[in-house]
Structures are given as C-alpha cells and as structure tokens.
C-alpha positions in Angstrom: -79.3 -62.8 -145.0 -78.1 -59.5 -145.6 -79.5 -58.1 -148.8 -77.0 -56.0 -151.0 -76.3 -52.8 -149.5 -78.0 -50.9 -153.2 -81.0 -53.1 -153.4 -82.2 -52.8 -149.9 -81.0 -49.0 -150.2 -84.0 -49.2 -153.4 -86.3 -51.1 -151.1 -86.6 -48.6 -148.4 -86.2 -45.7 -150.0 -89.8 -45.2 -151.9 -91.2 -46.2 -147.9 -93.5 -43.4 -146.7 -94.6 -44.5 -142.9 -93.4 -42.4 -140.0 -90.8 -42.9 -137.8 -90.8 -44.8 -134.6 -89.6 -44.8 -131.3 -88.3 -48.3 -130.2 -90.5 -50.0 -128.8 -93.9 -47.7 -129.5 -95.0 -46.3 -132.8 -95.6 -42.8 -132.2 -95.5 -40.9 -136.0 -93.2 -38.8 -136.5 -92.0 -36.7 -139.3 -88.6 -37.8 -140.9 -86.3 -36.3 -139.1 -83.4 -35.2 -141.1 -80.3 -36.9 -140.1 -77.6 -35.7 -142.9 -77.4 -39.7 -143.5 -78.8 -41.7 -146.4 -81.8 -44.2 -145.9 -79.1 -46.8 -146.0 -77.1 -45.9 -143.4 -80.4 -45.3 -141.3 -81.7 -49.0 -141.8 -78.1 -50.8 -141.8 -77.3 -50.8 -138.2 -81.2 -52.0 -137.4 -80.4 -54.7 -140.3 -77.8 -55.7 -138.6 -78.9 -55.3 -135.2 -82.0 -58.2 -136.2 -78.7 -60.4 -137.5 -78.1 -61.1 -134.0 -81.6 -62.2 -133.3 -81.4 -64.2 -135.9 -78.2 -65.6 -134.8 -79.8 -67.4 -131.9 -82.8 -68.3 -133.7 -80.5 -70.3 -135.8 -79.2 -72.2 -132.3 -83.7 -72.9 -131.4 -84.0 -74.4 -134.6 -81.0 -77.0 -135.1 -82.2 -77.8 -131.9 -84.9 -78.4 -133.0 -84.1 -80.4 -136.3 -81.2 -82.2 -134.8 -84.0 -84.9 -133.5 -85.0 -85.4 -137.1 -81.4 -86.4 -137.9 -81.3 -88.4 -134.6 -84.6 -90.1 -135.1 -83.5 -91.2 -138.5 -80.0 -92.6 -137.8 -80.4 -94.1 -134.8 -84.2 -95.1 -134.6 -84.1 -99.2 -134.7 -80.5 -98.7 -136.1 -78.0 -101.6 -135.3 -75.8 -100.5 -132.4 -74.4 -99.6 -128.6 -77.4 -96.3 -129.1 -80.1 -98.2 -131.0 -83.6 -95.8 -130.1 -87.0 -98.3 -129.6 -90.3 -96.1 -130.8 -90.6 -94.5 -127.2 -87.9 -93.2 -126.6 -87.6 -91.5 -130.5 -90.9 -90.3 -129.3 -88.7 -88.7 -126.2 -86.2 -87.5 -128.4 -88.1 -85.2 -130.6 -90.0 -84.1 -127.8 -88.8 -83.9 -124.9 -87.3 -80.0 -126.0 -90.8 -79.3 -126.6 -91.8 -79.9 -123.1 -89.2 -78.7 -121.0 -89.4 -75.5 -123.0 -91.7 -73.6 -121.3 -89.8 -74.0 -118.0 -87.9 -72.0 -119.1 -89.9 -70.3 -121.4 -91.9 -68.7 -118.7 -89.1 -67.7 -116.5 -87.3 -65.5 -119.2 -90.4 -63.0 -119.3 -89.1 -61.9 -116.0 -85.9 -62.3 -117.0 -86.0 -60.0 -119.8 -87.1 -57.1 -117.6 -85.1 -57.8 -115.6 -81.3 -58.2 -116.6 -82.2 -56.7 -120.3 -83.2 -58.0 -123.5 -79.7 -58.4 -125.1 -78.0 -59.6 -121.9 -80.3 -62.6 -121.7 -79.9 -63.2 -125.2 -75.6 -63.8 -124.9 -75.9 -65.4 -121.7 -78.2 -68.2 -123.1 -75.6 -69.0 -125.5 -74.1 -71.0 -122.2 -76.2 -73.2 -122.2 -76.8 -74.1 -125.8 -72.7 -74.8 -125.7 -73.1 -77.3 -123.1 -76.3 -79.1 -124.2 -74.3 -80.0 -127.5 -71.0 -81.0 -125.8 -73.4 -83.4 -124.2 -74.9 -84.4 -126.8 -71.9 -85.0 -129.1 -69.8 -87.5 -126.4 -73.6 -89.6 -125.7 -73.7 -93.1 -125.8 -76.3 -93.9 -124.4 -80.5 -92.7 -124.9 -80.3 -91.3 -120.7 -77.1 -88.9 -121.8 -78.9 -87.8 -125.1 -82.1 -86.8 -123.3 -80.5 -85.0 -120.8 -78.5 -82.6 -123.3 -82.5 -82.6 -124.4 -83.7 -81.6 -121.5 -81.3 -79.0 -121.4 -81.2 -77.5 -125.0 -85.5 -77.6 -124.6 -84.7 -75.2 -121.1 -82.8 -73.3 -122.8 -84.9 -73.2 -126.1 -87.0 -71.5 -123.7 -85.0 -68.3 -122.5 -84.5 -67.7 -125.8 -88.0 -66.7 -126.6 -89.0 -63.3 -124.8 -86.1 -61.6 -125.5 -86.4 -62.5 -129.1 -89.7 -61.5 -129.6 -89.2 -58.3 -127.5 -85.8 -57.1 -129.2 -87.5 -58.3 -132.6 -90.6 -55.5 -132.0 -88.1 -52.7 -129.6 -85.6 -51.8 -132.3 -87.0 -50.8 -135.5 -89.0 -48.8 -137.5 -92.8 -49.7 -138.1 -92.1 -49.3 -141.9 -88.2 -51.9 -141.3 -91.2 -53.8 -138.2 -92.8 -56.8 -140.9 -90.3 -57.5 -143.2 -87.3 -57.5 -140.4 -89.5 -59.4 -138.3 -90.1 -61.6 -140.9 -86.0 -62.3 -141.8 -86.3 -64.5 -138.5 -88.4 -67.1 -140.8 -85.2 -67.3 -142.8 -83.1 -68.2 -139.7 -85.7 -70.3 -138.7 -85.9 -72.7 -142.3 -82.3 -72.2 -143.0 -81.6 -73.8 -140.0 -83.6 -77.2 -141.0 -82.3 -76.9 -144.4 -78.5 -77.3 -142.9 -79.2 -80.2 -139.6 -81.5 -82.1 -142.6 -78.8 -81.3 -145.5 -75.5 -81.9 -142.2 -77.7 -85.0 -141.2 -77.8 -86.7 -145.0 -74.2 -86.3 -145.5 -72.0 -86.8 -142.0 -72.8 -88.5 -138.7 -74.7 -87.0 -135.5 -72.3 -86.5 -133.8 -70.4 -85.2 -136.5 -73.2 -82.9 -136.0 -73.0 -82.2 -133.0 -69.8 -80.9 -132.8 -70.6 -78.3 -135.9 -73.0 -77.6 -134.0 -71.7 -76.6 -130.6 -69.7 -73.6 -132.8 -73.5 -71.8 -133.5 -73.3 -70.1 -129.3 -69.6 -69.2 -130.2 -70.4 -66.8 -132.6 -73.4 -65.8 -131.7 -71.7 -64.7 -128.6 -69.3 -62.2 -130.3 -71.3 -60.9 -132.7 -74.0 -60.0 -130.1 -71.3 -57.8 -128.4 -71.6 -55.2 -131.0 -75.0 -54.8 -131.2 -76.9 -52.6 -129.0 -79.6 -53.3 -126.0 -83.3 -51.7 -126.5 -83.9 -48.3 -125.7 -87.1 -48.8 -124.2 -85.3 -51.0 -121.6 -82.3 -49.0 -120.7 -85.2 -45.5 -120.4 -87.6 -48.4 -118.3 -84.6 -48.8 -115.6 -83.9 -45.2 -116.0 -80.3 -45.2 -117.9 -81.6 -42.5 -120.2 -77.9 -41.8 -121.5 -77.6 -45.0 -122.5 -80.7 -45.5 -123.6 -79.9 -42.3 -125.8 -76.6 -44.0 -126.7 -78.4 -47.2 -128.4 -80.6 -45.4 -130.2 -78.2 -43.2 -132.0 -76.8 -46.1 -132.8 -80.1 -47.7 -133.9 -80.5 -44.9 -136.7 -77.4 -45.0 -138.5 -74.3 -43.9 -136.0 -75.7 -40.7 -135.3 -75.3 -37.5 -132.7 -77.6 -37.6 -130.2 -78.9 -34.5 -132.2 -80.1 -35.9 -135.2 -82.4 -38.6 -133.0 -83.0 -35.9 -130.8 -87.1 -35.2 -131.3 -87.8 -39.4 -131.2 -86.2 -39.3 -127.8 -88.1 -37.2 -126.6 -90.8 -39.3 -127.7 -89.7 -42.3 -125.8 -88.9 -40.9 -122.5 -92.7 -39.5 -123.2 -93.8 -43.1 -124.1 -91.7 -44.5 -120.7 -92.8 -41.2 -118.1 -96.8 -42.6 -120.1 -96.8 -45.9 -119.3 -95.2 -45.7 -115.9 -98.0 -43.5 -115.0 -101.2 -45.6 -116.6 -99.4 -48.4 -114.3 -99.0 -46.9 -111.2 -103.2 -45.6 -112.1 -104.1 -49.5 -112.9 -102.5 -50.2 -109.4 -104.4 -47.9 -107.4 -106.9 -48.8 -109.3 -106.9 -52.6 -108.7 -105.8 -51.3 -104.5 -109.2 -49.3 -104.3 -111.4 -52.0 -105.7 -110.0 -54.8 -103.1 -110.1 -52.0 -100.3 -106.7 -52.5 -98.9 -105.1 -49.2 -100.1 -101.5 -48.9 -99.9 -99.8 -47.6 -96.8 -96.4 -46.2 -96.3 -94.1 -49.2 -95.8 -89.8 -48.8 -94.7 -87.7 -49.9 -98.3 -86.9 -53.3 -98.4 -83.9 -55.3 -100.6 -86.2 -56.4 -103.7 -89.2 -55.9 -102.5 -89.9 -53.0 -105.3 -89.1 -55.5 -107.8 -91.5 -58.3 -106.1 -94.2 -55.1 -106.6 -93.9 -54.8 -110.2 -94.3 -58.3 -111.1 -96.9 -59.1 -108.9 -98.4 -55.6 -110.8 -97.0 -56.5 -114.3 -98.8 -60.4 -113.7 -103.0 -58.4 -112.3 -102.1 -57.0 -116.5 -101.8 -60.3 -118.3 -106.1 -60.2 -117.0 -107.3 -56.4 -118.4 -108.1 -57.0 -122.4 -105.0 -55.1 -124.4 -102.9 -58.5 -123.0 -106.0 -60.8 -122.4 -107.2 -61.0 -125.7 -104.1 -61.1 -127.6 -103.4 -64.3 -125.4 -106.7 -66.0 -126.9 -106.0 -65.0 -129.9 -102.1 -66.1 -130.2 -102.2 -69.1 -128.1 -105.0 -70.5 -130.5 -103.3 -69.9 -133.4 -100.5 -71.4 -132.4 -102.2 -74.8 -131.7 -103.8 -75.0 -135.0 -100.5 -74.0 -136.6 -98.3 -77.0 -134.9 -101.3 -79.4 -135.3 -102.1 -79.1 -139.0 -99.3 -81.4 -139.7 -96.3 -81.2 -140.4 -94.4 -80.3 -137.2 -95.8 -83.6 -135.9 -94.3 -85.3 -139.3 -91.2 -83.6 -138.9 -88.9 -85.2 -136.6 -90.4 -88.8 -138.5 -89.6 -87.7 -141.7 -87.7 -90.1 -143.2 -90.0 -92.4 -142.2 -93.0 -90.4 -143.4 -91.7 -90.4 -146.6 -90.9 -94.5 -146.6 -94.2 -94.9 -145.8 -95.3 -92.3 -148.8 -93.2 -94.1 -151.3 -91.7 -91.0 -152.8 -88.8 -91.5 -155.6 -86.1 -89.6 -154.2 -84.0 -90.9 -150.7 -86.1 -90.4 -147.9 -83.3 -88.4 -146.4 -82.9 -85.9 -149.8 -86.7 -85.3 -149.7 -86.4 -83.9 -146.2 -83.7 -81.5 -147.2 -85.4 -80.8 -150.5 -89.1 -79.9 -148.1 -86.4 -77.9 -146.3 -85.4 -76.4 -149.2 -89.0 -75.3 -149.7 -89.8 -73.8 -146.6 -86.8 -71.0 -147.5 -87.9 -70.3 -150.3 -91.6 -69.9 -148.2 -89.8 -67.3 -146.0 -88.8 -65.4 -149.1 -92.1 -65.5 -150.4 -93.0 -64.0 -146.6 -90.6 -61.1 -147.2 -91.4 -59.6 -149.9 -95.4 -60.5 -150.1 -96.2 -59.6 -145.8 -96.3 -55.4 -146.6 -98.4 -56.4 -150.1 -100.5 -59.1 -149.0 -100.8 -58.6 -144.8 -100.2 -60.7 -142.8 -104.1 -62.2 -142.3 -104.6 -62.8 -145.9 -101.4 -64.7 -145.9 -102.5 -66.7 -143.1 -105.6 -67.2 -144.4 -103.8 -68.6 -147.7 -102.1 -70.8 -146.4 -104.0 -72.0 -143.8 -106.9 -73.6 -146.6 -103.2 -74.7 -148.5 -102.0 -76.7 -145.6 -105.7 -78.3 -145.0 -105.9 -79.0 -148.7 -102.0 -81.1 -148.6 -102.6 -82.3 -145.8 -106.2 -84.0 -147.1 -105.0 -85.0 -150.3 -101.7 -86.7 -148.6 -105.0 -88.8 -146.6 -106.9 -89.5 -150.1 -103.8 -90.4 -152.0 -102.8 -93.3 -149.0 -106.4 -94.2 -148.9 -107.5 -94.8 -151.6 -103.6 -95.1 -154.5 -101.3 -96.6 -152.2 -104.1 -99.5 -151.0 -103.7 -100.2 -154.3 -107.8 -98.8 -155.3 -105.7 -97.4 -157.9 -102.5 -96.3 -159.7 -100.7 -93.2 -158.2 -97.4 -91.3 -159.1 -94.7 -91.3 -156.6 -94.2 -87.9 -157.4 -97.5 -87.1 -156.6 -96.9 -87.1 -153.4 -93.9 -85.4 -153.1 -95.6 -82.2 -154.4 -97.5 -82.3 -151.8 -95.6 -82.3 -148.9 -93.3 -79.6 -150.8 -96.7 -77.6 -150.7 -97.3 -78.2 -147.5 -94.2 -77.1 -146.8 -93.8 -74.0 -148.4 -97.5 -72.7 -146.4 -96.2 -73.9 -143.5 -93.3 -71.5 -143.5 -95.2 -68.7 -144.1 -98.3 -69.2 -142.0 -95.9 -70.5 -138.5 -93.9 -67.5 -138.4 -97.2 -65.5 -138.1 -98.0 -66.0 -134.3 -94.2 -65.1 -134.4 -94.8 -61.7 -135.4 -97.6 -60.9 -133.5 -95.8 -61.7 -130.1 -93.6 -58.6 -131.2 -96.8 -56.3 -132.1 -100.4 -57.2 -130.4 -98.7 -57.5 -126.4 -99.0 -53.6 -124.9 -95.4 -53.4 -123.6 -95.6 -53.3 -119.4 -96.5 -56.7 -120.7 -94.8 -58.4 -123.7 -92.1 -59.7 -122.3 -94.2 -61.8 -119.5 -96.8 -62.1 -122.6 -94.4 -62.6 -125.2 -93.1 -65.9 -122.2 -96.1 -67.3 -122.2 -97.1 -67.4 -124.9 -94.2 -68.6 -126.6 -94.5 -71.6 -123.4 -98.2 -72.6 -124.9 -96.6 -73.0 -128.4 -93.8 -75.6 -127.5 -96.2 -77.8 -125.1 -98.5 -77.8 -128.1 -94.8 -78.8 -130.5 -94.5 -81.1 -127.2 -98.1 -83.2 -127.4 -97.9 -83.2 -131.5 -94.5 -83.7 -131.9 -95.0 -87.3 -129.2 -98.4 -88.7 -130.5 -97.8 -88.4 -134.3 -96.4 -92.7 -134.0 -99.4 -93.6 -132.0 -102.1 -91.6 -134.6 -100.3 -93.4 -137.0 -100.8 -96.7 -135.3 -104.0 -95.5 -134.6 -105.6 -93.9 -137.4 -103.0 -95.2 -140.3 -101.3 -93.3 -142.7 -104.7 -91.8 -144.4 -106.3 -91.1 -141.5 -103.4 -88.7 -140.2 -102.8 -87.0 -142.3 -106.7 -86.9 -142.6 -107.1 -85.8 -138.7 -104.2 -83.5 -139.3 -106.4 -81.5 -142.6 -109.7 -81.0 -140.5 -107.9 -78.8 -137.4 -106.5 -76.7 -140.0 -110.3 -76.9 -141.7 -111.3 -74.8 -137.8 -107.8 -73.1 -138.0 -109.0 -71.1 -141.2 -113.2 -70.7 -139.6 -110.8 -69.3 -135.9 -108.1 -67.2 -138.3 -111.3 -65.1 -140.2 -113.4 -64.4 -137.1 -110.2 -63.6 -134.6 -107.5 -62.3 -137.0 -106.7 -58.2 -136.7 -104.8 -57.0 -139.9 -102.1 -55.5 -138.1 -99.8 -55.2 -141.1 -98.9 -51.4 -140.8 -100.3 -50.7 -137.7 -98.9 -48.7 -135.2 -98.6 -50.8 -131.7 -101.0 -48.0 -130.4 -103.2 -48.6 -133.2 -103.4 -52.2 -132.2 -103.8 -52.2 -128.2 -106.5 -49.8 -129.0 -108.7 -52.0 -131.1 -107.7 -54.4 -128.5 -108.7 -52.2 -125.1 -112.1 -51.5 -127.2 -112.5 -55.6 -128.4 -113.4 -54.7 -131.8 -113.8 -57.7 -134.2 -111.2 -58.5 -136.9 -114.5 -58.0 -139.0 -115.3 -54.7 -137.8 -111.5 -53.7 -138.0 -111.3 -54.2 -141.8 
C-alpha cells in the first residue's frame, strides 16, 4: 500500500542511517544528488510494490482453500469434499511448494530476480483456470499441485529482491509491506468467499497474474545480480532508476562500492574453493572448457557454502523459527476457520468471523511497519509469540471449561481471543521472512532462502493436514492446549537464539554469525 507522498517524505526525511548499496550495506556518506528524499525513496517503494503483487498471488492461493472448504466440505452437489479430501485441498499447495522452492534458489541465480518473478505468473494463471473449470476433486487437486509448485518458485526471488533493492534504513519498512500484502490477500479472499461462489473467486484470482506481469515489466533488475553476471552498464542503469531516476554521476560512489563488493565476494568464494580442494587433496587441474561446466562448478561451490558457519548458523535459527510460527495455532486452523468458529459458537456468522480475523491481520501488519524500527524485531517476535501462547491456552481453557457446561460463558470471549491471536500471528509470522533478506551472505542467499522457504512449507503442510486429526484425537480444547505449548517452547528458543538485526548492516549480521556469538552476547 503506497503512502501519501507527503507522509512518506516526512517519514523518511528524518532518517540518518548511511546509504546502502543494493545487496550490501557498506556505510557511505549520503551523496548529494540534487533531488528530494521523497524522489530517492519513491522508486524503491514502486519496486517493492511489484514484489508485493507477487506476494498477493501467493497468499490468495493459500487463502483459497478456506473458501473452497467452507463451501464444498460435506456439501450437497456434484463436488462435495469428505474430511480426507478437504484436508488434502488445504495442504496440497504446501507439500508441493518445496519442489518449486528448492529449484527457485538455482533459477534465481541463473535468470535473475525480475525475470523469475515475471515467469511465475504463467503457471499461476494456468492454475486458476483449472480451478475455475473444476468439476471433480481430481481436477481441483491438480490445480492445487500447480499452484503449490508455483508458490515455491516465487520464494527465492521474492526474498532476495526485497533485500537487494533497498537502502538499510528502508529495508525493514519496505520488506514489512509484504505483511500488508499477505494479510490483505487473506482479507480479500475471505470477503469474496463470503459474498460469492468459489468458482467466481477463482476467476477473479486469475486476473492478478496478468496485472502483476504488466507492473513488473516496468521495474529494474537487482543491480547486484547484474554485476554478478558482468553486466555492469545494466547494473548502473538499474541503480540510477532505484535511487530516483538520476544520472550515473549521482550514484558513482555507491556503484563503485557495489563493484568492490562483488569483486570481494568472488575473491572470498575462490579462496574458499581453493581451501576446500586443498583439504581434500584434490587440487583443481587445468581442463578444457566445456559448455555449462562453469555454471555447474559455481552451483557446487554454493552448495558447499551452505555448510559453512555464515550460512549454516542462520539456517538453524530461521528454520526452527518457521516451525514455531506455523505450529502456534493460526496456520493449522486457517483452512478450517469456519468449522472452528462454529465449534466455539462465536456470536456472528462464522464466515464473517474469518473476515474479521483477516482484517485484524491487516492492522497487525500496519503496526509492524510502525513499530519495527522503534521496538526491533527481537522484542516484537518475543512479545507476539507470548501473545500467541496466551491466546491458544485461554482458548483451550474456554473450550474445556465453558463449552462443556462447567460454567457460564460469553460467546464474545473466544472471538476476542481469536482476534488477539490473529493480530499477534500477523506480526510474528513476518519476522522469519524478513530475516531471509538479512541473515544469509549474498553468495548463498538465493539457495539458502529457497531451502528455508521449502522447510517453511513442509511445516505448513503438516500443520494444516493434521489439524482435523489433532482435533479428533485431543478434542477442541486439547488441540489449542497443544498449539499454546508449542508457542511457549518457541518463546524460549527465540529468547536465546534470535539476534536483533534491525538497524544493523548486512556485514555486521554476517560477522555475528561467522563468529558464532549468542543473541544475549550481542545485546
């Protein structure tokens, strides 16, 4: 969501953080470009909005299962879903996402960020056409497979593009706008599912990939990727566009540092490769050049880099972070929200309760944008994880004591607790995605982001696929006690492991993980 021009200019005019190069954060003095701060920021906002359109495609895909299940689960008609079929429709996109996610980490290095994010819209469109014409569970499931793989293809280019086009003082805010897109996607999909037929919703969804391609064609590629491919002139033009449509003279210092950063990255990679070959007593021998041999060799070097501390340590933070986020309750119940709201006997129509929940998520995302620079990611993550734990535990207590008839109860109480859960979840669920833009070194950022996103969607699949089984086995109250307990464990994990990255340069973050300092030592 674009802010009013005067408001945005006022918001960033007070920033004093040093200027950043795309994809790196070497501090430099602010260059006098002879343009307003608003003009300097505006193109970064516009490029970010292109990413947010792709993110919106991702979220409406995930939110659609709630709409379909609400209208088709045990319904009368030619297409009716059993419990097992409903659980597969809810979870298929998640389990097939890793296939696309791992591939995306490689493709984003070959095709670039922009081209990758434009190409994914073709399978998105195909998937929605299949959904809109589906008359059987098999066709609906096939469409979900295509959409799930496509979601995976989006992950690496999205996560890297967000971080590589923006200045450090804007990176947290701009990456945080993805949360607004996510929550807006849920809100839009739940609203459409409340007022219209599920096939009509699919037809409307098919329009978004077309709009996204048109918009994305107008923004540039990430300069650091262009430099990594030897396209220096294209990288300079992209940087000029991103810093306010200025002449090359205005970004000369920043561009020079980008070039030095790219050369330093290549040098370190070469030294690491030479050290690895020496350790294995297999020095490289001169070889006759062969087609694609260089690309394969680079991919193998990148894979080895995943096992080195600067990448491995962030992986052991972000992957568990995703686990605790998606097993904190909201992710598991989201495809079955209408069913869950009916179980808690909320005082409004359960379908409209889903809209209220999604609207609360938008408010949470806006609060994240306003609070992240002041409070920091660590404090917000810990406080919101605690709120998720409290909400789930109280919902479990409500279901056990009050719905069983042990005491009088207010029908508004569970709705209020769900609003609190949705609010906290909308904030904390964005934190690991934001970390993907920051904690991985440039050389492994694409592949590491793809692997991490793949793990995230495995957790999403397991959480959504197993909810009905957990509810049947533990009953409604037991399910929420379980999710609340997971959030408690998540709080403990984040307290000891989560580094505060807000306001830190990418070099400082990388140094932290290279040295292996704990989160408490870094405070």
